[in-house]
PAZAPA-4460 file (N, C-alpha, C; in steps of 0.05 Angstrom, whole numbers, plus 32768, in hexadecimal, padded with zeros to 4 digits):
% residues 357
    n_x    n_y    n_z   ca_x   ca_y   ca_z    c_x    c_y    c_z   seq   type   mol
   8AA4   887B   84A4   8AA3   886C   848B   8A9C   887E   8473     1      M     A
   8AAA   887D   845D   8AA3   888E   8446   8A86   8888   843C     2      P     A
   8A7A   889D   8432   8A5E   889B   8429   8A5A   8886   8414     3      L     A
   8A6D   8884   8400   8A6A   8870   83EB   8A6A   8854   83F6     4      D     A
   8A7B   884F   840A   8A7D   8835   8416   8A63   882E   8425     5      M     A
   8A57   8843   8433   8A3E   883E   8442   8A28   8837   842E     6      E     A
   8A27   8845   8417   8A12   8840   8404   8A16   8824   83F8     7      I     A
   8A2F   881C   83F4   8A34   8801   83EA   8A2A   87EC   83FE     8      G     A
   8A2D   87F1   8418   8A23   87DE   842B   8A05   87DC   842A     9      L     A
   89F7   87F2   8426   89DA   87F2   8424   89D1   87E2   840C    10      I     A
   89DF   87E7   83F5   89D8   87D7   83DD   89DA   87BA   83E2    11      F     A
   89EF   87B2   83F1   89F2   8795   83F7   89DC   878B   840A    12      N     A
   89D1   879D   841A   89BC   8795   842C   89A1   8792   841F    13      M     A
   899E   879D   8407   8984   879B   83F9   8976   87B5   83F6    14      G     A
   895C   87B5   83F8   894B   87CD   83F3   8952   87E4   8406    15      K     A
   8955   87FC   83FA   895A   8814   8409   8940   881F   8414    16      V     A
   893D   8823   842E   8925   882D   843A   892B   8845   844C    17      T     A
   8916   8853   8454   891A   8869   8466   8927   885F   8480    18      I     A
   891D   8848   8489   8927   883D   84A2   8945   8835   84A0    19      Q     A
   894C   8829   8489   8968   8821   8486   897A   8839   8484    20      S     A
   8971   884E   8477   8981   8866   8476   8984   8873   8491    21      M     A
   896E   8874   84A0   896F   887F   84BB   8982   8870   84CC    22      A     A
   8982   8856   84CA   8994   8845   84DA   89B1   884A   84D2    23      R     A
   89B7   884B   84B8   89D2   884E   84AF   89DD   886A   84B5    24      E     A
   89CC   887E   84B2   89D6   889A   84B6   89D4   88A3   84D3    25      L     A
   89C6   8894   84E3   89C5   889C   84FF   89B0   88B1   8505    26      G     A
   899C   88B4   84F4   8987   88C8   84F9   896D   88B8   84FF    27      F     A
   8959   88C7   8509   893F   88BB   850D   8931   88B7   84F3    28      S     A
   891D   88A5   84F2   890E   88A0   84DA   8900   88B9   84D1    29      R     A
   88F5   88C8   84E4   88E6   88E1   84DD   88F9   88F5   84D1    30      N     A
   8911   88F7   84DB   8924   890B   84D0   892A   8904   84B3    31      T     A
   892F   88EA   84AD   8934   88E2   8491   891C   88E7   8480    32      V     A
   8904   88E0   848A   88EB   88E4   847A   88E7   8902   8474    33      S     A
   88EB   8913   8488   88E7   892F   8484   88FB   893B   8470    34      M     A
   8914   8931   8472   8929   893B   8460   8922   8933   8443    35      A     A
   8918   891B   843F   8911   8912   8424   88FA   8923   8419    36      L     A
   88EA   892E   842A   88D4   893F   8421   88DC   895D   841F    37      K     A
   88F5   8963   8425   88FE   897E   8423   88F5   8990   843A    38      G     A
   88EF   8984   8450   88E5   8994   8467   88FC   89A5   8472    39      N     A
   88F8   89BF   8472   890D   89D1   847A   8912   89D3   8498    40      E     A
   8902   89C4   84A8   8908   89C3   84C4   8920   89B1   84CA    41      T     A
   8927   89A0   84B7   893F   8990   84BA   8957   89A1   84B3    42      V     A
   896C   89A0   84C3   8984   89B0   84BF   898E   89AD   84A3    43      A     A
   8996   89C3   8495   899E   89C1   8479   89B4   89AC   8474    44      P     A
   89C8   89AC   8486   89DE   8999   8482   89D4   897C   8484    45      Q     A
   89C2   8977   8498   89B7   895D   849B   89A6   8955   8484    46      T     A
   8996   8968   847A   8984   8962   8464   8994   895C   844B    47      R     A
   89AA   896B   8446   89BB   8966   842F   89C8   894B   8430    48      E     A
   89D1   8944   8448   89DE   892A   844B   89CB   8913   8445    49      M     A
   89B2   8915   844F   899F   8900   844B   8996   88FE   842E    50      I     A
   8991   8915   8422   8988   8915   8406   899E   890A   83F3    51      L     A
   89B7   8912   83F8   89CD   8909   83E7   89D0   88EB   83EB    52      R     A
   89CE   88E2   8404   89D0   88C5   840A   89BA   88B5   83FC    53      Y     A
   89A1   88C0   83FE   898A   88B2   83F2   898C   88B1   83D4    54      A     A
   8995   88C7   83C8   8997   88C8   83AB   89AC   88B4   83A1    55      E     A
   89C3   88B3   83AD   89D8   88A1   83A4   89D2   8884   83AA    56      R     A
   89C1   8880   83BF   89BA   8864   83C6   89A3   885A   83B5    57      A     A
   8997   886C   83A5   8981   8865   8393   8966   8863   83A0    58      G     A
   8962   8873   83B5   8948   8873   83C2   8933   887D   83AF    59      Y     A
   891C   886F   83AB   8908   8877   8398   88FD   8893   839C    60      P     A
   88FC   88A2   8386   88EF   88BD   8387   8902   88D3   838D    61      G     A
   891C   88CE   8393   892F   88E3   8399   8940   88E8   8380    62      V     A
   8940   8901   8377   894F   8908   835F   8967   891A   8365    63      Y     A
   8975   8922   8351   898D   8932   8355   8987   894D   8362    64      S     A
   896D   8955   8362   8966   896E   836F   8967   896A   838E    65      T     A
   8968   8951   8396   8968   894B   83B3   894D   894E   83C0    66      G     A
   8937   894B   83B0   891C   894E   83BB   890C   8934   83B7    67      R     A
   88FA   892F   83C9   88E8   8919   83C6   88D3   891F   83B1    68      D     A
   88C6   890B   83A6   88B1   8910   8392   889A   8920   839D    69      M     A
   8894   891D   83B7   887E   892C   83C3   8889   8944   83D3    70      E     A
   887B   895A   83D1   8882   8971   83E2   8873   896F   83FC    71      S     A
   887A   8980   8410   886C   897F   8429   884F   8986   8426    72      D     A
   8849   8997   8412   882E   89A1   840F   881A   898B   8407    73      E     A
   8824   8978   83F7   8812   8963   83ED   8818   8947   83F8    74      N     A
   8829   8947   840D   8830   892D   8419   8818   8921   8427    75      A     A
   8816   8907   8426   8801   88F9   8435   880F   88E7   844A    76      T     A
   8805   88E8   8462   8810   88D9   8478   87FE   88C2   8480    77      Y     A
   880A   88AC   8489   87FA   8894   848F   87FC   888E   84AD    78      H     A
   87E5   888C   84B9   87E3   8887   84D6   87D5   886C   84DA    79      I     A
   87E1   885B   84EB   87D4   8843   84F3   87CB   8846   8510    80      M     A
   87B1   8841   8515   87A5   8843   852F   87A3   8826   853B    81      I     A
   87B0   8822   8552   87AF   8808   855F   879B   8809   8576    82      L     A
   8789   87F6   8577   8775   87F4   858D   8774   87D8   8596    83      R     A
   8768   87D4   85AE   8764   87B9   85B9   8748   87AF   85B1    84      K     A
   8743   8795   85B3   872A   878A   85AA   8714   878D   85BE    85      P     A
   870D   87A6   85C5   86F6   87AB   85D6   86E2   87BD   85C7    86      D     A
   86C9   87BE   85D1   86B4   87CC   85C3   86AD   87E6   85D0    87      M     A
   86BD   87F1   85E1   86B6   880A   85F0   86B3   8821   85DC    88      A     A
   869D   882F   85DF   8697   8846   85CE   86AC   885C   85D1    89      V     A
   86B7   885E   85E9   86CC   8872   85EF   86E2   8871   85DB    90      Y     A
   86EC   8859   85D5   8703   8857   85C2   86FA   885E   85A5    91      W     A
   86E1   8857   859F   86D7   885E   8584   86D6   887D   8580    92      D     A
   86CF   888B   8595   86CF   88A8   8594   86EB   88B3   858F    93      K     A
   86FE   88A8   859C   871A   88B1   8598   8723   88AC   857B    94      I     A
   871D   8893   8571   8724   888D   8556   8716   889F   8542    95      I     A
   86FD   88A5   8547   86EE   88B8   8536   86FC   88D3   8535    96      S     A
   8705   88DD   854C   8713   88F6   854D   872D   88F6   853D    97      G     A
   873C   88DF   8540   8754   88DC   8530   874E   88DD   8512    98      I     A
   873A   88CE   850A   8734   88CC   84EE   872B   88E7   84E2    99      S     A
   871B   88F6   84F1   8712   8910   84E8   8729   8923   84E4   100      E     A
   873A   8925   84F8   8750   8938   84F7   8764   892F   84E2   101      E     A
   8768   8916   84DF   877B   890B   84CB   8771   8912   84AF   102      A     A
   8757   890F   84AB   874C   8915   8491   8750   8932   8489   103      C     A
   874F   8944   849C   8753   8961   8497   8770   8968   8491   104      R     A
   8782   8956   8497   879E   895C   8495   87AE   8948   8484   105      N     A
   87A2   893E   846F   87AF   892D   845C   87BD   8914   8468   106      Q     A
   87AF   890A   847C   87B9   88F1   8489   87A5   88DB   8485   107      C     A
   87AF   88C4   847D   879E   88AC   847A   87A1   889B   8493   108      Q     A
   878A   8890   849C   878B   887F   84B4   8781   8863   84AE   109      T     A
   878B   8850   84BD   8780   8835   84BD   8781   882B   84D9   110      Q     A
   876E   881A   84E0   876B   8810   84FC   8773   87F2   84FC   111      V     A
   8783   87EB   850F   878A   87CF   8513   8785   87C7   8530   112      A     A
   877A   87AF   8534   8774   87A4   854E   878C   8793   8557   113      V     A
   8795   8798   856F   87AB   8788   857B   879E   8777   8591   114      V     A
   879D   875D   858C   8792   874B   85A0   87A6   8747   85B7   115      T     A
   879C   873C   85CD   87AE   8737   85E3   87C4   8723   85DC   116      N     A
   87BD   870F   85CB   87D0   86FB   85C3   87E6   8708   85B1   117      E     A
   87DD   8719   859F   87F1   8726   858D   8803   8739   859D   118      A     A
   87F8   8746   85B1   8808   8757   85C2   881D   8747   85D1   119      E     A
   8815   8731   85DC   8827   8720   85EC   883E   8715   85DA   120      E     A
   8837   870E   85C1   884B   8703   85AE   885A   8719   859F   121      R     A
   8854   8732   85A4   8860   8749   8596   885C   8747   8578   122      L     A
   8844   873E   8571   883D   873B   8555   8830   8754   854B   123      Q     A
   883D   8762   8538   8833   877C   852E   881D   8777   8519   124      L     A
   880A   878A   8516   87F5   8786   8502   8800   8786   84E6   125      P     A
   87F2   8779   84D4   87F9   877A   84B7   87F7   8797   84AD   126      L     A
   880A   879F   849D   880A   87BA   8492   8819   87CE   84A3   127      G     A
   8823   87C5   84BA   8833   87D8   84CB   8850   87D5   84C1   128      L     A
   8857   87E6   84AF   8872   87E6   84A4   887B   8803   84A1   129      D     A
   8891   8807   8492   889C   8822   8491   888C   8836   8480   130      E     A
   8876   882C   8474   8864   883F   8466   8853   884E   847A   131      S     A
   8852   8844   8493   8843   8851   84A8   8854   8867   84B5   132      I     A
   884A   887F   84B6   8859   8895   84C2   8856   8896   84E1   133      H     A
   883F   888E   84EA   8839   8890   8507   8826   887A   8510   134      A     A
   8829   8871   8529   8816   885E   8535   880A   886C   854D   135      V     A
   87EF   886B   854E   87E0   8877   8564   87D5   8860   8575   136      F     A
   87DD   885E   858E   87D3   884A   85A1   87BC   8856   85B1   137      C     A
   87A4   884E   85AA   878D   885A   85B9   8788   884B   85D3   138      V     A
   8796   8835   85D7   8796   8827   85F0   87B2   881D   85F5   139      K     A
   87BA   881D   860E   87D6   8817   8614   87DD   87FA   860D   140      M     A
   87F4   87F7   8600   8800   87DD   85FA   8819   87D9   860B   141      L     A
   8822   87C0   860E   8839   87BC   861F   8852   87CA   8614   142      N     A
   8865   87CF   8625   887D   87DF   861D   888C   87D1   8606   143      R     A
   8890   87B7   8608   889F   87A9   85F4   8892   87AB   85D8   144      D     A
   8878   87AB   85D8   8869   87AE   85BF   886E   87C9   85B3   145      Y     A
   886C   87DE   85C4   8870   87F9   85BA   888D   87FD   85B2   146      I     A
   88A0   87F1   85C0   88BC   87F4   85B9   88C2   87E7   859E   147      K     A
   88B4   87D1   8598   88B8   87C3   857F   88B0   87D5   8568   148      K     A
   889A   87E4   856B   8891   87F6   8556   88A5   880E   8554   149      I     A
   88AD   8818   856B   88BF   882E   856B   88DA   8827   855E   150      K     A
   88E3   880E   8561   88FC   8806   8555   88FB   8806   8536   151      A     A
   88E2   8807   852B   88DF   8809   850E   88E3   8826   8504   152      M     A
   88E6   8838   8517   88E9   8854   8510   88CE   8862   850C   153      G     A
   88B9   8856   8516   889E   8862   8513   8897   8871   852C   154      I     A
   888C   8889   8529   8885   889A   853F   886D   888D   854E   155      Q     A
   886D   888F   8569   8859   8883   857A   884A   889A   8588   156      I     A
   882F   8898   8588   881E   88AB   8597   880C   889B   85A8   157      Y     A
   880B   88A2   85C2   87FB   8893   85D5   87E8   88A4   85E5   158      M     A
   87D2   8898   85EF   87BE   88A6   85FE   87C4   88A5   861C   159      L     A
   87DA   8899   8623   87E1   8897   8640   87FF   8890   8640   160      D     A
   8809   888D   8658   8825   8886   865B   8828   8873   8673   161      N     A
   883D   8863   8673   8842   8853   868A   884B   8863   86A2   162      Y     A
   8843   885B   86BA   8848   886B   86D2   8866   886A   86D9   163      K     A
   8873   8855   86D3   888F   8851   86DB   88A0   8869   86D1   164      D     A
   88A8   887A   86E4   88B6   8892   86DD   88D3   888D   86D4   165      E     A
   88DD   8874   86D8   88F8   886D   86D0   88FA   8868   86B2   166      G     A
   88E3   8864   86A5   88E3   885E   8688   88E0   8878   8678   167      E     A
   88F0   8879   8662   88EE   8891   8651   88D4   888F   8640   168      E     A
   88CB   88A7   8637   88B4   88A8   8626   88BA   8899   860C   169      L     A
   88A7   8889   8602   88AA   887B   85E9   889F   888A   85D1   170      L     A
   8891   88A0   85D7   8885   88B0   85C2   8875   88C7   85CE   171      G     A
   8868   88D7   85BE   8858   88EC   85C8   883E   88E1   85D5   172      D     A
   8835   88EF   85EA   881E   88E6   85F9   8809   88FB   85FA   173      V     A
   87F0   88F4   85F5   87D9   8905   85F9   87C8   88F7   860E   174      V     A
   87C3   8904   8624   87B5   88F7   863B   87A1   8909   8648   175      K     A
   878E   88FD   8656   877B   890D   8666   8789   8917   867F   176      M     A
   8784   8930   8686   878D   893B   869F   877A   8931   86B4   177      E     A
   8783   891E   86C5   8770   8910   86D7   8773   8917   86F4   178      S     A
   8789   8923   86FC   878D   8928   8718   8779   893C   8723   179      F     A
   8777   8954   8716   8765   8969   8720   8748   8962   871F   180      H     A
   873E   8956   870A   8721   894F   870A   871A   893B   8720   181      P     A
   872A   8927   8726   8724   8914   873B   8727   8921   8756   182      V     A
   873A   8933   8759   873C   8943   8771   8722   8952   8776   183      M     A
   8717   895F   8761   86FF   896E   8763   86E7   895C   876A   184      Q     A
   86E5   8945   875E   86D0   8932   8764   86D0   892A   8781   185      L     A
   86E9   8924   878B   86EB   891B   87A7   86E3   8932   87BA   186      T     A
   86EB   894B   87B3   86E4   8962   87C3   86C6   8967   87C2   187      R     A
   86B9   8960   87AC   869C   8962   87AA   868F   8950   87BE   188      H     A
   8699   8938   87C1   868F   8925   87D5   8695   892E   87F1   189      L     A
   86AD   8937   87F6   86B5   8941   8810   86A3   8959   8818   190      L     A
   869D   896A   8805   868C   8981   880A   8670   897B   8813   191      G     A
   8667   8962   880F   864D   8959   8818   864F   894C   8834   192      Q     A
   8666   894D   8840   866A   8942   885A   8672   8925   885B   193      G     A
   8678   891A   8844   8681   88FE   8843   869F   88FD   884A   194      M     A
   86A6   88E8   8859   86C2   88E5   8861   86CC   88C9   885A   195      K     A
   86BB   88B5   885C   86C3   889A   8856   86BF   8895   8837   196      R     A
   86D3   889F   8829   86D2   889F   880C   86E6   888B   8801   197      I     A
   86DD   8878   87F1   86EF   8864   87E5   86F8   886B   87C9   198      G     A
   870A   885B   87BF   8714   885E   87A3   8716   8843   8797   199      F     A
   870D   8841   877D   870D   8827   8770   8716   882B   8753   200      L     A
   872B   881C   874B   8736   881F   8730   8748   8808   8729   201      N     A
   8750   8807   8710   8763   87F3   8706   877D   8801   86FE   202      E     A
   8793   87F3   86FF   87AD   87FC   86F4   87B6   8818   86FC   203      T     A
   87AF   8820   8715   87B8   883A   871E   87D6   883D   8720   204      S     A
   87E3   8826   8725   8801   8827   8728   880F   8822   870D   205      S     A
   8800   881D   86F8   880C   8816   86DE   880B   882E   86CA   206      L     A
   87F4   883B   86C8   87F1   8850   86B4   87EF   886C   86C1   207      Y     A
   87FA   8880   86B4   87FA   889A   86C0   87DF   88A6   86C5   208      E     A
   87CD   88A3   86B2   87B2   88B0   86B5   87A3   88A4   86CC   209      S     A
   87A5   8889   86D0   8798   887C   86E6   87A5   8884   8700   210      M     A
   87BF   8886   8700   87CE   888E   8718   87C6   88AB   8720   211      N     A
   87C3   88BC   870B   87BB   88D8   8711   87A0   88D9   871E   212      D     A
   878E   88C8   8717   8773   88C7   8723   8775   88BF   8740   213      R     A
   8785   88AB   8746   8789   88A2   8761   8797   88B8   8771   214      Y     A
   87AB   88C5   8766   87B9   88DB   8774   87A6   88F2   877A   215      S     A
   8794   88F9   8767   8781   890E   876B   876F   8908   8783   216      G     A
   8766   88EF   8784   8755   88E6   879B   8764   88E9   87B5   217      Y     A
   877D   88DE   87B6   878D   88DF   87CE   8793   88FC   87D7   218      L     A
   8798   890D   87C3   879F   8929   87CA   8786   8937   87D7   219      Y     A
   876F   8933   87CC   8757   893F   87D7   8751   8935   87F3   220      A     A
   8754   891B   87F7   8750   8910   8812   8765   891A   8825   221      M     A
   877E   891B   881C   8794   8925   882E   8791   8942   8836   222      G     A
   878A   8953   8823   8787   896F   8829   876E   8974   883B   223      T     A
   875C   8961   883C   8745   8963   884E   874B   8957   8869   224      A     A
   8764   894D   886C   876C   8942   8886   8760   8926   888B   225      G     A
   8759   8918   8876   874C   88FD   8879   875F   88E8   886E   226      I     A
   8764   88D4   887E   8773   88BC   8875   875F   88A7   886B   227      R     A
   8760   88A0   8851   874D   888D   8847   874F   8872   8855   228      P     A
   8738   8865   8859   8737   884B   8865   8741   8836   8850   229      D     A
   8755   8827   8858   8762   8815   8845   874F   8800   8839   230      A     A
   873A   87F8   8847   8728   87E3   883D   8716   87EC   8826   231      D     A
   8715   8807   8821   8704   8810   880B   8714   881E   87F5   232      I     A
   872F   881C   87F7   8740   8828   87E2   874D   8811   87D2   233      V     A
   8745   880F   87B9   874E   87F9   87A7   8757   8805   878C   234      M     A
   8770   880F   878A   8778   881C   8772   8783   880A   875C   235      P     A
   8787   87F0   8762   8794   87DE   874F   8787   87C3   874D   236      D     A
   876D   87C3   8749   875F   87AA   8746   8768   879D   872B   237      V     A
   876C   8783   872B   8775   8774   8714   8762   8779   86FC   238      D     A
   876C   8786   86E7   875A   878D   86D1   8752   8775   86C0   239      S     A
   8761   875F   86C2   875A   8748   86B1   8740   873A   86BB   240      S     A
   8739   873E   86D4   8720   8732   86DE   870E   8748   86EA   241      T     A
   8712   8761   86E2   8704   8777   86EF   86E8   877B   86E6   242      F     A
   86E4   877E   86CC   86CA   8787   86C2   86B6   8770   86BF   243      Y     A
   86AF   8764   86D6   869B   8750   86D7   868A   8756   86F0   244      Y     A
   866F   8752   86EE   865E   8758   8705   8666   874A   871F   245      P     A
   866F   8731   871D   8676   8723   8735   868E   872F   8743   246      E     A
   86A0   873C   8734   86B7   874A   8741   86AD   8760   8753   247      T     A
   869B   8770   874A   8691   8786   8759   867F   877D   8770   248      F     A
   8671   8768   876B   8660   875D   8781   8672   8754   8798   249      E     A
   8689   8748   8791   869C   8740   87A6   86A8   8758   87B5   250      K     A
   86AE   876D   87A5   86B9   8786   87B2   86A5   8791   87C6   251      I     A
   868B   8792   87BF   8677   879D   87D1   8674   878B   87E9   252      V     A
   8675   8771   87E5   8672   875E   87FC   8689   8761   8810   253      E     A
   86A1   8768   8806   86B9   8769   8817   86BD   8784   8825   254      E     A
   86AB   8798   881F   86AD   87B1   882E   86A6   87AB   884B   255      Y     A
   86B9   87B0   885D   86B4   87AC   887A   869F   87BF   8884   256      E     A
   86A1   87D7   887C   868C   87EC   8882   8687   87FA   8868   257      T     A
   866E   87FF   8863   8666   880B   8849   8672   8827   8847   258      L     A
   867F   882D   8830   8689   8849   882C   8672   885C   8828   259      P     A
   8677   8875   882E   8663   888A   8828   8664   8891   880A   260      E     A
   867B   888E   87FD   867D   8894   87E1   8695   8884   87D6   261      A     A
   8694   8880   87BB   86AB   8873   87AE   86B1   8883   8795   262      V     A
   86CB   888B   8792   86D5   8898   877A   86DF   8882   8768   263      V     A
   86D3   8880   8750   86DB   886A   873D   86EC   8875   8727   264      C     A
   86FE   8864   871C   8711   886D   8708   8705   8872   86ED   265      G     A
   86ED   8867   86E7   86DF   886E   86CE   86C1   8868   86D1   266      N     A
   86B1   886E   86BE   8695   886B   86BF   868D   884D   86C0   267      D     A
   869C   883C   86B1   8695   8820   86B1   8697   8814   86CD   268      S     A
   86AC   881C   86DC   86AF   8812   86F7   8698   881C   8709   269      I     A
   8691   8836   8705   867B   8841   8714   8661   8832   870F   270      A     A
   865C   882A   86F6   8643   881C   86EF   8643   8800   86FB   271      K     A
   8659   87F1   86F8   865A   87D6   8703   8657   87D7   8722   272      Y     A
   8664   87EB   872F   8662   87ED   874C   8646   87F3   8754   273      L     A
   8639   8806   8746   861D   880D   874D   860B   87F5   874A   274      T     A
   860E   87E6   8735   85FE   87CE   8731   8602   87BA   8748   275      Q     A
   861B   87B7   8751   8621   87A5   8768   8614   87AF   8782   276      A     A
   8615   87CA   8786   8608   87D5   879E   85EA   87D0   879D   277      F     A
   85DE   87D5   8786   85C1   87D2   8784   85B8   87B5   8788   278      R     A
   85C8   87A3   877F   85C2   8786   8783   85C1   877F   87A0   279      K     A
   85D0   878E   87B0   85D1   878A   87CD   85BD   879B   87DC   280      K     A
   85AD   87AA   87CD   8599   87BC   87D9   85A4   87D6   87E3   281      G     A
   85BD   87DC   87DA   85CA   87F5   87E2   85C4   880A   87CD   282      I     A
   85BA   8821   87D5   85B1   8836   87C2   85C8   8849   87BC   283      R     A
   85C8   8851   87A2   85DB   8866   8799   85C9   887D   878E   284      V     A
   85CC   8895   8799   85E0   889F   87AC   85D7   889F   87C9   285      P     A
   85BF   8896   87CF   85B4   889A   87EA   85C5   888D   87FF   286      E     A
   85D0   8875   87FA   85E1   8867   880D   85FF   886B   8807   287      D     A
   8606   886A   87EE   8622   886D   87E5   8622   887E   87CC   288      V     A
   8632   8893   87CC   8636   88A4   87B5   864C   8898   87A3   289      A     A
   8649   889B   8789   865C   8890   8776   8663   88A4   8760   290      V     A
   867D   88A6   8759   8685   88B7   8743   8695   88A6   872F   291      T     A
   8695   88AF   8715   86A4   88A2   8700   86B7   88B4   86F2   292      G     A
   86BE   88AE   86D9   86D0   88BD   86C9   86CC   88B5   86AC   293      F     A
   86CA   88C8   869A   86C8   88C5   867D   86AE   88D0   8671   294      D     A
   8699   88D1   8680   867F   88DB   8677   8674   88CA   8660   295      N     A
   8674   88B0   8665   8669   889D   8651   864B   88A1   864C   296      D     A
   863D   88AE   865F   8620   88B1   865C   8618   88CB   864F   297      E     A
   862C   88D9   8643   8627   88F3   8638   860F   88F5   8626   298      E     A
   860B   88E1   8615   85F6   88E1   8601   85DC   88D3   860A   299      D     A
   85DB   88CB   8623   85C4   88BE   862D   85AE   88D2   8635   300      M     A
   8595   88C8   8636   857F   88DA   863C   8580   88E3   8659   301      L     A
   8586   88D1   866C   8587   88D8   8688   85A1   88CE   8695   302      S     A
   85B7   88DC   8690   85D1   88D3   869C   85CF   88D5   86BA   303      P     A
   85DD   88C2   86C7   85DB   88BF   86E4   85F5   88C5   86F3   304      F     A
   860B   88BD   86E7   8624   88BE   86F7   8633   88D9   86F6   305      F     A
   863B   88E2   870D   864D   88F8   870F   8668   88EE   8704   306      T     A
   8675   88FF   86F4   868C   88F5   86E4   869E   890C   86DC   307      T     A
   86B1   8905   86CB   86C2   8919   86BE   86BE   8918   86A0   308      V     A
   86B6   892D   8694   86B1   892D   8678   86CB   892D   8668   309      N     A
   86CE   8919   8657   86E6   8915   8646   86DD   8918   8629   310      V     A
   86E8   892B   861B   86E2   892F   85FF   86F4   891B   85F0   311      D     A
   86EA   8903   85EC   86FA   88ED   85E0   8702   88F4   85C3   312      A     A
   86EF   8900   85B4   86F6   8907   8599   870D   891B   8598   313      K     A
   870D   892E   85AB   8722   8942   85AB   873D   8934   85B1   314      W     A
   873D   8921   85C3   8756   8912   85C9   8762   8907   85AF   315      L     A
   8750   88FB   859E   875A   88F0   8585   8764   8906   8572   316      G     A
   8756   891C   8571   875F   8932   8560   877A   893D   8569   317      K     A
   877D   893E   8583   8796   8949   858F   87AE   8937   8588   318      R     A
   87A9   891D   8586   87BF   890B   857F   87C9   8911   8563   319      M     A
   87B6   8916   8550   87BD   891D   8535   87CD   8937   8534   320      V     A
   87C4   894B   8544   87D2   8965   8545   87EE   8962   854F   321      Q     A
   87F2   8950   8563   880D   894B   856D   881E   893E   8557   322      C     A
   8813   892D   8547   8822   8920   8531   8829   8935   851C   323      F     A
   8817   8947   8515   881D   895C   8502   8833   896F   850C   324      L     A
   8833   8974   8526   8848   8985   8531   8863   8976   8530   325      W     A
   8862   895C   8536   887A   894C   8536   8887   894B   851A   326      R     A
   8877   894C   8505   8881   894C   84EA   8893   8964   84E6   327      I     A
   888B   897B   84F1   889B   8994   84EE   88B2   8995   8502   328      R     A
   88B1   8985   8517   88C6   8985   852B   88CE   8969   8532   329      H     A
   88DA   895B   851F   88DF   893E   8522   88F3   8937   8538   330      P     A
   8904   8949   853F   8919   8942   8554   8913   894F   856E   331      D     A
   88FC   895C   8572   88F5   8968   858C   88EF   8952   85A0   332      A     A
   88F4   8957   85BA   88EF   8943   85CF   88D1   893B   85CF   333      P     A
   88CC   8922   85D7   88B1   8919   85DA   88A1   892A   85EE   334      Y     A
   8887   892D   85E9   8877   893E   85FA   885F   892F   8605   335      E     A
   8854   8939   861C   883B   8931   8627   8827   8948   8625   336      K     A
   8810   8943   8619   87FB   8957   8618   87E4   894E   862A   337      V     A
   87DD   895F   863D   87C8   8958   8650   87AF   8968   8648   338      A     A
   8799   8959   8643   8780   8965   863B   876E   8966   8653   339      V     A
   8763   897D   865A   8753   8980   8672   8737   8976   866E   340      S     A
   872A   896E   8684   870E   8965   8684   86FF   8975   8699   341      G     A
   86E5   8974   8698   86D5   8983   86AB   86C3   896F   86BA   342      Q     A
   86C0   8974   86D4   86AF   8962   86E4   8691   8969   86DE   343      I     A
   8681   8954   86DE   8664   8957   86D9   8656   894A   86F1   344      V     A
   8648   895B   8701   863A   8951   8719   861E   8947   8711   345      I     A
   8619   892E   8719   85FF   8922   8714   85F5   8914   872D   346      R     A
   85DF   8906   872B   85D1   88FB   8742   85E2   88E7   8752   347      K     A
   85F3   88D8   8745   8601   88C2   8753   8612   88CA   876A   348      S     A
   8619   88E4   876C   862B   88ED   8782   861D   8900   8795   349      S     A
   8604   8906   8791   85F7   891B   87A1   85E2   890F   87B3   350      C     A
   85E6   8913   87CD   85D2   890A   87E1   85D3   891D   87F9   351      R     A
   85BE   891C   8809   85BD   892E   8820   85D1   8925   8835   352      Q     A
   85DB   8939   8843   85ED   8932   8859   85DD   8925   886F   353      R     A
   85EB   8915   887F   85DD   8906   8893   85CF   8918   88A8   354      K     A
   85DA   8930   88AC   85CE   8942   88BF   85B8   8954   88B3   355      N     A
   85B2   894F   889A   859C   895E   888D   8583   894D   888B   356      E     A
   856D   895A   888D   8553   894C   888B   8549   894D   886E   357      K     A
***
């Protein structure tokens, strides 16, 4: 179709936007946005086509020079952070890291809470429109919700990914490297002579990071020549009813034989399980050793749980760095960045071997 005719169609459609131009020209929203800012990483022919199209269509701020009013040096980018309505300090640390790194790099941030009801109805937060350059999901949202945002031409950045390998990436991913730390934790328990080691977690079959933790546990047990007892391996407890004391009390009651240790998917699970053990008069670590993940007790006076230290603020900063890289490489394939953590050995997993006095 001739360019003049295409422009005429856009005029008939109403307001000319970055998204409408991206749709009509067949480019990504980021490519159009970068071209309007004169970003030289966009191919010259593509940039010229977009700028000429935008100028003739009357897009605000584009003049005969073919340049946007703002240069790359003084451009300000807008990031919307989506979180769920929980009060976990872990997520606040990530948001703090995003905000700090964004502030250093001419990025404005705003936080929006997505309730379970809004997620189910695919209701996007107020203010989530084409003025937003990127959306950071600090907690996983359902695929349809993420796809609805992506359809707006907005870049998506996530702290995890769905396990289903048949699904394409919906955006760039920054995640914890979870396989090796949990493998090391399990080997720490095995090294003390423990063999009946259980695993307890939620959504291991749904999200990559949780699945990696389960896989790390299974790998350590398998390389030690031990087949885990099925009655103490629970990788997919229903998360909707999980974090309640009575859930863990029931788990402890249903153990046919008490495990020697339990590898937990995070510190919250480790704490709830330990409380349930203690209510039954079972001591940790004297009777059962317990490990967690996340290092939630880092700032406490006397931390107790063996865990994996996660620099949550760095995860947030790394998401911003991925966004800044994506600005310079708008058409590069989506990437996964794995941030390593270190195991921290504490009292909850250390006890004498049975043959020691």
